[in-house]
C-alpha positions in Angstrom: 14.4 69.5 -0.7 15.3 70.0 -4.3 13.1 71.9 -6.6 12.7 69.2 -9.0 13.2 65.4 -9.0 14.2 65.2 -12.6 15.8 67.6 -15.3 15.5 66.1 -18.8 17.2 67.4 -21.7 16.5 65.8 -24.9 15.1 66.6 -28.7 11.7 68.4 -29.2 9.8 66.8 -31.6 6.3 66.7 -32.4 5.2 63.0 -32.8 3.0 62.4 -35.4 1.5 58.6 -34.9 0.4 56.8 -37.9 -1.0 53.3 -38.5 0.4 51.6 -41.6 0.7 48.2 -43.1 3.8 45.9 -43.6 3.6 46.6 -47.5 3.5 50.3 -46.7 6.8 50.0 -44.9 8.2 48.2 -47.9 7.0 50.6 -50.6 8.1 53.4 -49.1 11.5 52.2 -48.0 11.0 52.8 -44.2 13.7 51.0 -42.0 11.6 48.6 -40.0 12.2 49.1 -36.2 14.5 51.8 -36.3 14.5 55.5 -36.0 16.1 57.0 -39.2 16.6 60.9 -39.6 15.5 62.1 -42.8 15.3 65.4 -44.5 12.4 67.7 -44.5 11.7 66.8 -48.4 11.5 63.2 -47.6 9.1 63.8 -44.6 6.9 65.9 -46.8 6.9 63.1 -49.5 5.9 60.3 -47.0 3.2 62.4 -45.1 1.7 63.0 -48.7 1.2 59.5 -49.0 -0.4 59.0 -45.8 -2.4 62.1 -46.0 -4.0 63.5 -42.5 -4.5 60.2 -40.8 -2.2 60.7 -37.7 -2.4 62.7 -34.5 0.4 64.4 -32.8 1.6 65.5 -29.4 4.6 66.9 -28.0 7.2 64.3 -28.0 11.2 63.3 -28.2 12.1 60.3 -26.2 13.0 62.3 -22.9 10.2 64.7 -23.2 8.0 61.4 -22.9 10.1 60.4 -20.0 9.7 63.6 -18.5 5.9 63.7 -19.0 5.5 60.1 -17.8 7.4 61.3 -14.4 5.3 64.2 -14.0 2.1 62.3 -14.6 2.9 60.1 -11.4 3.7 63.5 -9.2 7.3 64.4 -9.9 8.5 67.8 -10.2 10.2 68.0 -13.7 12.1 70.5 -15.9 12.8 69.9 -19.4 15.3 71.6 -21.7 15.0 71.5 -25.5 14.6 73.8 -28.6 11.7 74.5 -31.1 11.0 77.3 -33.4 8.6 80.2 -33.4 6.4 78.2 -36.0 2.9 76.9 -35.4 4.2 73.6 -34.8 6.7 74.9 -32.1 3.9 76.9 -30.3 1.8 73.5 -30.3 4.7 71.6 -28.6 5.4 74.5 -26.0 1.7 74.6 -25.0 1.1 70.9 -25.1 4.3 70.4 -22.7 2.9 73.0 -20.4 -0.5 71.6 -20.0 1.4 68.5 -18.9 2.8 70.5 -16.0 6.1 70.3 -17.0 8.5 73.3 -16.5 10.6 74.3 -19.2 13.2 76.8 -21.0 10.8 77.6 -24.1 9.0 80.4 -22.5 9.9 84.0 -24.1 11.1 84.5 -27.8 12.2 81.4 -29.9 14.2 81.5 -33.3 13.1 81.5 -36.8 12.7 77.9 -38.2 11.2 74.8 -38.5 10.3 72.7 -35.5 11.4 69.1 -35.6 9.0 66.1 -36.5 9.1 62.3 -35.8 6.8 60.2 -37.9 5.9 57.1 -36.1 5.1 54.2 -38.1 3.2 51.7 -36.4 2.4 48.2 -38.0 0.0 45.3 -37.1 2.7 43.6 -35.2 2.8 46.5 -32.8 6.3 47.6 -33.8 7.0 51.3 -34.4 9.3 52.5 -37.1 10.4 56.4 -37.0 11.9 58.8 -39.5 12.5 62.0 -38.1 13.3 65.4 -39.3 15.2 67.5 -36.7 14.7 70.7 -37.7 15.7 73.6 -35.6 16.4 70.7 -32.5 19.4 70.0 -34.3 21.0 72.9 -33.1 20.5 72.3 -29.5 23.0 73.5 -27.7 23.9 74.8 -23.9 22.4 78.0 -24.5 19.0 75.9 -23.8 20.2 74.8 -20.4 19.0 76.3 -17.3 22.2 75.8 -14.8 20.2 77.0 -11.7 17.2 74.7 -12.5 19.4 71.7 -13.2 21.7 72.1 -9.9 18.5 72.2 -7.8 17.5 68.7 -9.3 18.1 65.2 -7.9 18.6 63.6 -11.4 19.8 64.8 -14.7 18.2 62.8 -17.3 20.1 62.7 -21.0 18.5 61.2 -24.2 21.0 59.2 -26.2 19.9 60.9 -29.4 21.6 63.8 -28.5 24.9 62.1 -29.6 23.8 62.8 -33.5 24.7 66.6 -33.2 28.0 68.0 -32.2 26.5 70.9 -30.2 23.8 68.5 -28.5 26.6 66.2 -27.7 28.9 68.6 -26.3 26.0 70.2 -24.0 25.2 66.7 -22.7 28.9 66.3 -21.8 28.9 69.8 -20.1 25.6 69.2 -18.3 26.7 65.8 -17.1 29.9 67.1 -15.9 28.3 70.1 -13.9 25.6 67.7 -12.4 28.5 65.6 -11.3 30.1 68.8 -9.7 26.9 70.0 -7.9 25.7 66.5 -6.6 23.1 65.8 -9.2 22.8 62.1 -10.1 23.0 61.4 -13.9 20.6 59.1 -15.6 21.2 58.2 -19.4 19.1 56.2 -22.2 20.9 54.7 -25.1 17.7 55.7 -27.0 17.9 53.4 -29.9 19.7 50.2 -31.4 20.5 52.1 -34.7 21.9 54.9 -32.2 24.3 52.5 -30.6 25.3 51.1 -33.7 26.3 54.4 -35.4 27.4 56.5 -32.5 28.5 54.7 -29.8 32.1 56.1 -29.2 30.0 59.3 -28.8 27.3 57.6 -26.3 30.6 56.7 -24.2 31.8 60.5 -24.3 28.6 61.7 -23.1 28.6 59.1 -20.0 32.2 59.8 -19.5 33.9 57.4 -16.7 30.8 56.4 -15.0 27.0 57.6 -14.8 24.4 56.7 -11.7 21.5 55.0 -13.7 21.6 53.5 -17.4 18.4 52.5 -19.4 18.2 50.7 -22.5 16.6 47.3 -24.1 18.4 44.3 -24.9 19.4 45.3 -28.5 21.0 48.3 -27.4 23.0 46.3 -24.3 23.9 43.7 -27.1 25.0 46.3 -29.4 26.9 48.8 -26.8 28.8 45.6 -25.2 29.3 43.4 -28.1 27.9 40.3 -26.2 25.5 38.0 -26.9 24.7 36.9 -23.5 22.1 39.4 -21.9 24.0 38.8 -18.5 27.5 39.1 -19.9 26.3 42.5 -21.2 24.8 43.4 -17.9 28.4 42.8 -16.4 30.0 45.3 -18.7 27.4 47.9 -18.4 27.7 47.7 -14.6 31.3 48.9 -15.4 30.0 52.3 -17.2 27.2 52.8 -14.5 26.3 52.4 -10.9 22.8 51.0 -11.7 21.3 49.6 -14.9 17.9 48.9 -16.0 17.5 46.6 -19.2 14.1 46.2 -20.7 13.3 43.0 -22.0 10.0 43.5 -23.9 7.2 41.2 -22.8 9.6 39.4 -20.4 9.8 42.4 -18.3 13.4 43.9 -17.1 16.7 42.8 -15.8 18.1 45.1 -13.4 21.3 45.9 -11.5 20.9 47.7 -8.3 24.8 48.2 -7.7 24.8 44.7 -5.7 22.9 42.1 -7.2 20.8 41.3 -10.4 16.9 41.5 -10.1 14.6 40.2 -12.6 11.2 41.6 -12.9 8.5 39.8 -14.5 5.6 41.7 -16.1 2.2 40.5 -17.1 1.1 39.0 -20.4 -0.7 42.0 -22.5 -1.7 41.8 -26.6 0.5 44.7 -27.6 -0.9 47.2 -30.3 1.9 49.9 -30.3 5.4 49.5 -28.5 5.8 53.2 -29.1 7.2 55.2 -25.9 6.9 52.1 -23.9 11.0 52.5 -23.2 10.2 56.0 -22.3 7.4 55.8 -20.0 9.3 52.9 -18.5 12.3 55.4 -17.4 10.1 58.1 -16.3 8.0 55.6 -13.7 11.5 54.2 -13.0 13.1 57.6 -11.5 9.7 58.6 -10.2 9.8 55.9 -7.8 13.4 56.1 -7.0 13.0 59.7 -6.1 9.9 59.2 -3.9 11.5 56.6 -1.4 10.8 53.1 -3.2 13.4 50.4 -3.6 14.9 49.6 -7.1 12.8 46.6 -7.2 9.8 48.7 -6.6 10.8 51.1 -9.3 11.1 48.3 -11.6 7.8 46.8 -11.1 6.1 50.1 -11.3 7.9 50.5 -14.7 7.0 47.3 -16.3 3.5 47.7 -15.3 3.2 51.0 -16.6 5.0 50.2 -20.1 2.7 46.9 -20.1 -0.5 49.0 -20.1 1.1 51.5 -22.6 1.8 49.1 -25.3 -2.1 47.9 -25.4 -3.3 51.5 -26.8 -1.8 53.4 -29.4 0.0 56.7 -28.6 3.3 57.1 -26.8 1.8 58.0 -23.2 -1.1 57.1 -20.6 -3.4 59.5 -19.2 -2.4 60.8 -15.8 -5.4 58.9 -14.0 -4.2 55.9 -15.9 -0.5 56.0 -14.4 -1.7 56.8 -11.0 -4.2 53.9 -10.7 -1.2 51.5 -11.7 0.9 53.2 -8.7 -1.7 52.3 -6.6 -2.0 49.1 -7.7 1.8 48.1 -7.7 3.1 50.1 -4.6 0.1 51.5 -2.3 
């Protein structure tokens, strides 16, 4: 038995979730429904306008996925980079509190820990402005090769494509995983990332990965197709298995042999932040615990459907465990 079910690598960002109006989005020129990289001055300027009306949690796309899997019972490890500032210490403490093993023990470099402002509008959409800070220098130095080798899955966050050292680390990790019998899962992360870094994403994936997560917009952007089934056909060429989330309509899966439609329950969404991240975490938990691809899809959709009914990027551990009992047990 391997030491870890999932080894994740990605940006370490302290998420600050802020409820705003659509007028605020327009006035401050925030790009609706996308993740945009900004500098520290821009972030400080916007934060000044919203004041202290925000809550924070250790985040980053892959971190949310790893925490979600851990809450369900998976053994997880997360490689990332924070600075030796107060925000970095908060990130480390919050991650450890969730029961995730990490490379962050010991001394950390001077600098500024990354932050992501997540703006949630009344239509439940989230728009993000991210200052990467020290996580922009994420490299293979943050990887723990023995821990990765002793994992069932490597999970790579698509956002790593934005930095050369991070992208190279992702490529090296993918190759190492393949050479050591570790399955590779990957997420496109954001439609804007796919639009601007398609070639880099393809480099990270290489010839073919084991499991790909994306939403409809990302699937269309990467493949250039306007039909979801045609997009799935193209994605199946670069990944043995694929999970495409479709918001309130559930998910479309490719298990390597056939397509599977997963229908999710209807809910009143108030915040979609983290829904795709939790979907991936619940999905991989199910796969690493003996459940079928279809069961993994049902559990992932159920967890995401519950998440969007509340504010914040993740559920409480007792919530996801109750969902698991109702869906699978």
